[in-house]
C-alpha positions as CSV (number, residue, x, y, z in Angstrom):
1,X,-25.2,-39.9,-15.7
2,X,-27.5,-37.4,-14.1
3,X,-29.1,-36.4,-17.6
4,X,-29.6,-40.0,-18.5
5,X,-31.6,-40.6,-15.2
6,X,-33.9,-37.7,-15.9
7,X,-34.6,-39.1,-19.5
8,X,-35.5,-42.5,-18.2
9,X,-37.9,-41.0,-15.6
10,X,-39.5,-38.9,-18.5
11,X,-40.1,-41.9,-20.5
12,X,-41.9,-43.8,-17.8
13,X,-44.2,-41.0,-16.6
14,X,-46.9,-39.1,-18.4
15,X,-46.5,-35.4,-19.6
16,X,-48.8,-34.3,-16.8
17,X,-46.8,-36.1,-14.3
18,X,-43.6,-34.7,-15.6
19,X,-45.0,-31.0,-15.2
20,X,-45.9,-31.7,-11.7
21,X,-42.4,-33.1,-10.8
22,X,-41.3,-31.3,-7.7
23,X,-38.1,-29.2,-7.9
24,X,-36.5,-30.9,-5.0
25,X,-36.8,-34.2,-7.1
26,X,-34.9,-32.7,-9.9
27,X,-32.4,-31.0,-7.5
28,X,-31.7,-34.6,-6.0
29,X,-30.7,-35.7,-9.5
30,X,-28.8,-32.7,-10.7
31,X,-26.0,-31.4,-8.4
32,X,-26.1,-27.6,-7.5
33,X,-22.7,-26.2,-8.8
34,X,-23.7,-22.6,-8.4
35,X,-24.5,-23.0,-4.8
36,X,-22.3,-25.7,-3.3
37,X,-23.5,-27.2,0.0
38,X,-19.9,-27.0,1.5
39,X,-18.8,-23.4,1.7
40,X,-15.2,-22.5,0.8
41,X,-13.2,-21.4,3.7
42,X,-13.0,-17.6,4.1
43,X,-9.6,-16.2,2.9
44,X,-7.9,-13.0,3.2
45,X,-5.1,-11.6,1.0
46,X,-1.4,-11.2,2.5
47,X,1.6,-10.3,0.4
48,X,5.2,-11.6,1.1
49,X,8.4,-10.0,-0.2
50,X,10.9,-12.5,-1.3
51,X,14.3,-12.2,-2.9
52,X,14.4,-13.3,-6.5
53,X,17.6,-14.7,-8.0
54,X,17.8,-14.5,-11.9
55,X,20.9,-16.8,-11.8
56,X,22.8,-15.2,-14.5
57,X,23.2,-11.9,-16.4
58,X,21.1,-13.0,-19.4
59,X,18.2,-13.8,-17.3
60,X,18.3,-10.4,-15.4
61,X,18.6,-8.6,-18.9
62,X,15.5,-10.6,-19.9
63,X,13.5,-9.5,-16.8
64,X,14.6,-6.0,-17.4
65,X,13.4,-6.3,-21.0
66,X,9.9,-7.5,-19.9
67,X,9.6,-4.4,-17.6
68,X,10.8,-2.2,-20.5
69,X,7.9,-3.7,-22.9
70,X,5.4,-2.8,-20.1
71,X,6.7,0.6,-20.0
72,X,6.6,0.9,-23.8
73,X,3.1,-0.2,-24.0
74,X,2.0,2.2,-21.2
75,X,3.5,5.2,-23.1
76,X,2.2,3.9,-26.5
77,X,-1.4,3.5,-25.2
78,X,-1.3,6.8,-23.3
79,X,-0.2,8.6,-26.3
80,X,-2.8,6.9,-28.4
81,X,-5.7,7.6,-25.8
82,X,-4.7,11.4,-25.7
83,X,-4.8,11.4,-29.5
84,X,-8.2,9.8,-29.7
85,X,-9.5,12.1,-27.1
86,X,-8.2,15.2,-29.1
87,X,-9.8,14.1,-32.1
88,X,-13.2,13.3,-30.5
89,X,-13.0,16.7,-28.8
90,X,-12.4,18.4,-32.2
91,X,-14.9,16.7,-34.4
92,X,-17.4,14.9,-31.9
93,X,-17.7,11.9,-34.2
94,X,-18.5,8.7,-32.6
95,X,-18.6,7.8,-28.9
96,X,-16.2,9.3,-26.4
97,X,-13.1,7.1,-26.1
98,X,-13.2,5.6,-22.6
99,X,-9.8,4.2,-21.4
100,X,-11.1,1.0,-19.6
101,X,-9.0,-2.1,-19.3
102,X,-11.3,-3.8,-21.7
103,X,-10.8,-1.3,-24.5
104,X,-7.1,-0.8,-23.9
105,X,-6.7,-4.6,-23.8
106,X,-8.3,-4.9,-27.4
107,X,-5.9,-2.1,-28.7
108,X,-3.0,-3.9,-27.2
109,X,-4.1,-7.1,-29.1
110,X,-4.1,-5.1,-32.3
111,X,-0.8,-3.6,-31.3
112,X,0.9,-6.9,-30.7
113,X,-0.2,-8.2,-34.0
114,X,1.2,-5.2,-35.9
115,X,4.3,-6.0,-37.8
116,X,6.0,-2.9,-36.5
117,X,5.5,-4.4,-32.9
118,X,6.0,-8.1,-33.6
119,X,8.9,-8.1,-31.0
120,X,6.3,-7.9,-28.3
121,X,5.4,-11.5,-28.9
122,X,8.8,-12.3,-27.4
123,X,7.6,-11.4,-23.8
124,X,4.6,-12.7,-21.9
125,X,1.2,-11.6,-23.1
126,X,-0.5,-11.4,-19.7
127,X,2.3,-9.6,-17.9
128,X,2.7,-6.9,-20.6
129,X,-1.0,-6.5,-21.0
130,X,-1.6,-6.0,-17.2
131,X,0.4,-2.7,-17.3
132,X,-2.7,-1.3,-19.1
133,X,-4.7,-2.3,-15.9
134,X,-2.6,0.2,-14.0
135,X,-3.2,2.8,-16.7
136,X,-6.9,2.3,-16.7
137,X,-7.1,2.7,-12.9
138,X,-4.9,5.9,-13.1
139,X,-7.5,7.2,-15.5
140,X,-10.4,6.3,-13.2
141,X,-8.8,8.0,-10.3
142,X,-8.2,11.1,-12.4
143,X,-11.9,11.1,-13.7
144,X,-13.2,10.6,-10.1
145,X,-11.2,13.4,-8.5
146,X,-9.5,15.7,-11.0
147,X,-8.4,18.3,-8.4
148,X,-6.3,15.8,-6.2
149,X,-5.4,13.2,-8.7
150,X,-3.2,14.1,-11.8
151,X,-3.4,12.8,-15.2
152,X,-1.5,9.7,-16.1
153,X,2.0,10.7,-17.2
154,X,4.5,9.1,-19.5
155,X,7.1,6.9,-17.9
156,X,10.8,7.8,-18.6
157,X,13.5,5.0,-19.0
158,X,16.0,6.3,-16.4
159,X,13.3,7.6,-13.8
160,X,11.0,4.4,-13.8
161,X,11.8,1.3,-11.5
162,X,11.7,-1.7,-13.8
163,X,8.8,-4.0,-12.6
164,X,5.9,-6.1,-14.0
165,X,3.1,-8.1,-12.6
166,X,2.0,-11.7,-13.2
167,X,-1.8,-11.3,-12.8
168,X,-2.8,-15.0,-13.1
169,X,-1.8,-18.6,-13.3
170,X,1.1,-18.2,-10.8
171,X,3.2,-21.4,-10.6
172,X,5.4,-21.8,-7.6
173,X,7.2,-25.0,-6.5
174,X,8.7,-24.6,-2.9
175,X,11.3,-21.9,-3.2
176,X,11.1,-21.4,-7.0
177,X,8.9,-19.2,-9.1
178,X,8.0,-19.7,-12.8
179,X,8.1,-16.5,-14.8
180,X,6.5,-16.8,-18.3
181,X,9.0,-16.7,-21.1
182,X,11.9,-16.9,-18.6
183,X,11.7,-20.1,-16.6
184,X,12.1,-21.2,-13.1
185,X,13.9,-18.8,-10.8
186,X,15.0,-19.3,-7.2
187,X,13.4,-17.5,-4.2
188,X,14.7,-16.8,-0.8
189,X,13.4,-15.4,2.5
190,X,10.9,-16.0,5.2
191,X,7.5,-17.2,3.8
192,X,4.8,-17.9,6.4
193,X,2.3,-18.6,3.7
194,X,4.3,-21.0,1.5
195,X,1.4,-23.7,1.4
196,X,-1.3,-21.2,0.4
197,X,-2.6,-20.3,-3.0
198,X,-0.7,-17.6,-4.8
199,X,-2.7,-15.2,-6.7
200,X,-0.5,-12.5,-8.3
201,X,3.2,-11.8,-8.3
202,X,4.8,-8.3,-8.7
203,X,8.5,-8.5,-9.8
204,X,10.4,-5.5,-9.0
205,X,14.2,-4.6,-9.5
206,X,16.0,-2.5,-6.9
207,X,19.5,-1.1,-6.9
208,X,21.3,0.0,-10.0
209,X,21.7,-1.6,-13.5
210,X,25.3,-2.7,-12.9
211,X,24.2,-4.2,-9.6
212,X,20.5,-5.1,-9.7
213,X,18.6,-7.0,-7.0
214,X,15.3,-8.4,-7.9
215,X,12.3,-9.0,-5.5
216,X,9.1,-10.9,-5.9
217,X,6.0,-9.6,-4.1
218,X,3.7,-12.6,-3.8
219,X,0.0,-12.2,-2.9
220,X,-1.5,-15.3,-1.3
221,X,-5.1,-16.1,-0.6
222,X,-4.7,-17.2,3.2
223,X,-7.5,-19.0,5.3
224,X,-8.5,-16.8,8.1
225,X,-7.4,-19.3,10.7
226,X,-3.9,-19.3,9.4
227,X,-3.6,-15.5,9.7
228,X,-2.0,-14.3,12.9
229,X,-4.8,-13.2,15.1
230,X,-4.8,-10.2,17.3
231,X,-6.5,-9.4,20.7
232,X,-10.2,-10.4,20.9
233,X,-11.2,-7.6,23.3
234,X,-10.0,-4.4,24.7
235,X,-9.4,-0.9,23.3
236,X,-6.5,1.6,23.1
237,X,-6.3,5.1,22.0
238,X,-3.2,6.2,19.9
239,X,-1.9,9.7,19.7
240,X,0.6,10.1,16.7
241,X,3.2,12.7,17.2
242,X,6.3,13.7,15.2
243,X,8.8,10.9,15.5
244,X,6.6,8.7,17.8
245,X,3.2,7.5,18.9
246,X,1.9,7.0,22.3
247,X,-1.2,4.8,23.4
248,X,-3.5,5.3,26.3
249,X,-1.5,3.1,28.5
250,X,1.5,5.5,28.3
251,X,3.6,3.1,26.0
252,X,5.7,5.0,23.4
253,X,6.3,3.5,20.0
254,X,9.4,5.7,18.7
255,X,10.8,5.6,15.1
256,X,14.4,4.4,14.7
257,X,17.2,6.8,15.0
258,X,18.1,7.7,11.5
259,X,20.3,10.8,12.2
260,X,23.5,9.1,10.7
261,X,21.5,7.9,7.7
262,X,20.1,11.3,7.2
263,X,23.5,13.0,7.4
264,X,25.0,10.4,4.9
265,X,22.1,11.1,2.5
266,X,22.7,14.9,2.7
267,X,26.4,14.4,2.1
268,X,25.8,12.2,-1.0
269,X,23.3,14.7,-2.3
270,X,25.9,17.3,-2.2
271,X,28.4,15.2,-3.8
272,X,26.0,14.3,-6.5
273,X,25.1,17.8,-7.3
274,X,28.8,18.4,-8.1
275,X,29.0,15.6,-10.7
276,X,28.8,16.4,-14.5
277,X,25.0,16.5,-15.6
278,X,23.6,15.8,-12.1
279,X,23.2,19.3,-11.0
280,X,19.7,21.0,-11.1
281,X,20.7,23.1,-14.0
282,X,23.4,21.1,-15.6
283,X,22.5,20.1,-19.2
284,X,25.6,18.1,-19.9
285,X,25.6,14.4,-20.3
286,X,25.5,12.6,-17.0
287,X,28.8,11.2,-15.8
288,X,29.5,7.7,-14.8
289,X,30.8,8.8,-11.4
290,X,27.5,10.5,-11.0
291,X,25.7,7.4,-11.7
292,X,27.9,5.7,-9.1
293,X,27.1,8.2,-6.5
294,X,23.4,8.2,-7.3
295,X,23.4,4.4,-6.8
296,X,24.9,4.9,-3.4
297,X,22.4,7.6,-2.7
298,X,19.5,5.4,-3.6
299,X,20.7,2.6,-1.4
300,X,20.8,4.9,1.6
301,X,17.3,5.9,0.9
302,X,16.1,2.3,0.7
303,X,17.9,1.6,4.0
304,X,16.2,4.4,5.7
305,X,12.7,3.4,4.1
306,X,13.0,-0.2,5.4
307,X,14.0,0.9,9.0
308,X,10.8,3.0,9.1
309,X,8.7,0.4,7.5
310,X,9.9,-2.2,10.1
311,X,9.3,0.1,13.0
312,X,5.6,0.7,11.8
313,X,5.1,-3.0,11.3
314,X,6.4,-3.7,14.9
315,X,4.3,-1.0,16.5
316,X,1.1,-2.1,14.5
317,X,1.7,-5.7,15.6
318,X,2.1,-4.8,19.3
319,X,-1.0,-2.6,19.3
320,X,-3.1,-5.3,17.4
321,X,-2.1,-8.1,20.0
322,X,-2.8,-5.8,22.9
323,X,-6.2,-4.5,22.1
324,X,-9.1,-5.5,19.5
325,X,-10.1,-1.9,18.9
326,X,-7.6,0.9,18.1
327,X,-8.7,4.4,18.2
328,X,-6.9,7.0,16.2
329,X,-7.4,10.7,15.2
330,X,-8.8,11.5,11.7
331,X,-5.9,13.6,10.6
332,X,-5.6,15.4,7.3
333,X,-1.9,14.7,6.7
334,X,-2.0,16.2,3.2
335,X,-3.3,19.6,4.5
336,X,-1.0,19.5,7.6
337,X,2.0,19.2,5.2
338,X,1.0,21.8,2.8
339,X,3.7,24.3,1.8
340,X,3.8,27.6,3.5
341,X,5.4,29.5,0.6
342,X,2.2,31.3,-0.3
343,X,2.1,33.4,-3.5
344,X,4.0,36.2,-4.9
345,X,1.3,38.7,-3.7
346,X,1.0,37.2,-0.4
347,X,4.1,35.3,0.5
348,X,4.2,33.1,3.5
349,X,6.1,33.3,6.7
350,X,8.4,30.9,8.5
351,X,8.7,28.8,5.3
352,X,11.8,27.1,6.2
353,X,10.7,26.0,9.5
354,X,7.3,24.8,8.1
355,X,9.2,22.8,5.5
356,X,11.2,21.1,8.2
357,X,8.0,20.3,10.1
358,X,6.4,18.9,7.0
359,X,9.4,16.5,6.4
360,X,9.3,15.3,10.0
361,X,5.6,14.7,9.8
362,X,6.0,12.7,6.7
363,X,9.0,10.8,8.0
364,X,6.8,9.7,11.0
365,X,4.8,7.3,9.0
366,X,1.3,8.1,10.3
367,X,-0.4,6.8,7.1
368,X,1.8,3.7,7.1
369,X,0.8,2.8,10.8
370,X,-2.8,3.5,10.1
371,X,-2.9,1.3,7.0
372,X,-1.2,-1.6,8.8
373,X,-3.5,-1.4,11.7
374,X,-6.4,-1.7,9.3
375,X,-5.7,-5.3,8.4
376,X,-3.8,-6.4,11.7
377,X,-6.2,-4.9,14.4
378,X,-9.7,-6.2,14.9
379,X,-11.1,-2.6,14.4
380,X,-9.8,0.9,13.8
381,X,-12.0,3.8,14.8
382,X,-11.3,7.3,13.8
383,X,-12.4,10.4,15.8
384,X,-12.3,14.1,15.5
385,X,-8.8,15.4,16.5
386,X,-9.9,18.8,17.6
387,X,-8.5,19.9,21.0
388,X,-7.5,16.4,22.1
389,X,-4.1,17.8,23.1
390,X,-5.5,20.7,25.1
391,X,-8.2,18.8,27.0
392,X,-7.8,17.4,30.5
393,X,-8.4,13.7,30.6
394,X,-9.4,13.9,34.3
395,X,-11.8,17.0,34.7
396,X,-12.4,17.8,30.8
397,X,-11.1,21.3,31.0
398,X,-10.0,22.7,27.7
399,X,-7.3,25.4,27.5
400,X,-4.3,26.4,25.4
401,X,-2.6,27.1,28.8
402,X,-2.8,23.4,29.7
403,X,0.1,22.8,27.4
404,X,3.1,24.8,28.9
405,X,5.4,22.7,26.6
406,X,5.4,20.2,23.9
407,X,5.9,17.2,26.2
408,X,4.1,18.5,29.4
409,X,0.3,18.6,30.1
410,X,-0.6,20.6,33.2
411,X,-4.4,21.3,33.7
412,X,-5.1,24.8,35.0
413,X,-8.2,23.7,36.6
414,X,-7.5,20.5,38.6
415,X,-3.8,20.4,38.5
416,X,-3.6,17.1,36.8
417,X,-0.1,16.7,35.2
418,X,1.3,13.9,32.9
419,X,2.9,13.5,29.6
420,X,1.1,15.4,26.9
421,X,0.9,12.6,24.4
422,X,-0.3,10.2,27.0
423,X,-3.1,12.5,27.9
424,X,-4.1,13.1,24.4
425,X,-4.3,9.3,23.8
426,X,-6.8,8.8,26.7
427,X,-8.9,11.7,25.2
428,X,-8.9,10.0,21.9
429,X,-10.0,6.8,23.5
430,X,-12.8,8.5,25.6
431,X,-14.0,10.5,22.5
432,X,-14.8,7.1,20.8
433,X,-17.2,6.4,23.7
434,X,-14.8,3.5,25.2
435,X,-13.5,3.3,28.7
436,X,-10.6,5.1,29.8
437,X,-8.9,2.0,31.1
438,X,-8.9,-0.1,28.0
439,X,-6.9,-3.2,28.8
440,X,-5.2,-4.8,31.8
441,X,-1.8,-3.2,32.6
442,X,1.1,-4.9,30.9
443,X,3.5,-4.0,33.6
444,X,5.0,-0.9,31.9
445,X,3.8,2.6,31.5
446,X,1.5,4.7,33.6
447,X,-1.3,2.1,33.5
448,X,0.9,-0.2,35.6
449,X,1.0,2.2,38.5
450,X,-2.0,2.0,40.6
451,X,-4.2,5.1,40.4
452,X,-2.5,6.7,37.7
453,X,-5.4,6.9,35.5
454,X,-8.7,7.7,37.4
């Protein structure tokens, strides 16, 4: 319709008049599809974990086969890329083979059309090909930082969690999900973003092969106004310690008690090491009893992981709803948890004690808490962690003698005494240039007592 209107006007006007036709008149006839007048609402990405029920054993086997096809394509393309690079390195013929998603995708199309790999056509094309996106990203991380990131490695069948990704065209109908080449499968679980647009789905199996449990990680494009908002003002300092975190108001966020779980895990590890083929140096075939114990051990590991994940979710949500800005220390967790073994020429000292401290630091979930605060809180500020635990929050005196014990801070200059983590959290907040009294007292902690913080 719009094109016809322009043609009629051109017949009625002279060529000179047509050349002088103003752009706004043409714009009034042809709609602007590249720059719409109504802006789309701003969205953010949120992922929901839902239980996926295959319904019968055959469907579960088909899901496992799709994941196996992804693993096979990963290993095949990784070997092909290594072979191409070795040939190029030896003869220097042609351009250097670059493993991008585009080039790997073209090779996958050729592989899928190969008669020896015709069985790949029985599985969804997009899901299997998207495993090469992870391979390309792994190569890019390695090229960017070879010292820290290792080269992509082959995936073993019995040491790889069966999983695959649906990258596009996700179809959901209420509590059902359509998996390509499989059909509609039932979902269960709390889903606050059920009415939003699903973008991708990561299907993952947990448990053992005799008793598998499937989960779907659905990524939604959620409008900003629908996302649970945090505080609009205020600031808090957060000191992360082993097993707990303390904010500048004195509130302690402790990890759940997993001592019983830890004891059960150690007991199952000892039991597994005595089974045939499951010891560190046992080369015999792995026994079925060992597989049963290994399944029980993995279940305990998953239970402990979810307890810690839930604790960091609760702490980050409380902090985000209390203050808009959360100030944390810029900690080098990887350097802090480095091994103390040393070398043969210069062996380390207190190796066992350092190993126990490393495990406790990693179990405290410092990185998890920081990552969750990044999208829940309004702003996360990182400051230099140097001497925050030895500095007096009242007079600013710095000294190692200010810490007579791990939990007590007693300033040797002014006599100010309080919990060491609380004092460090106040220093972290002040170091960011924010006031020492960030938010109104919530009725608990030191900030609720008049005059506790100067």
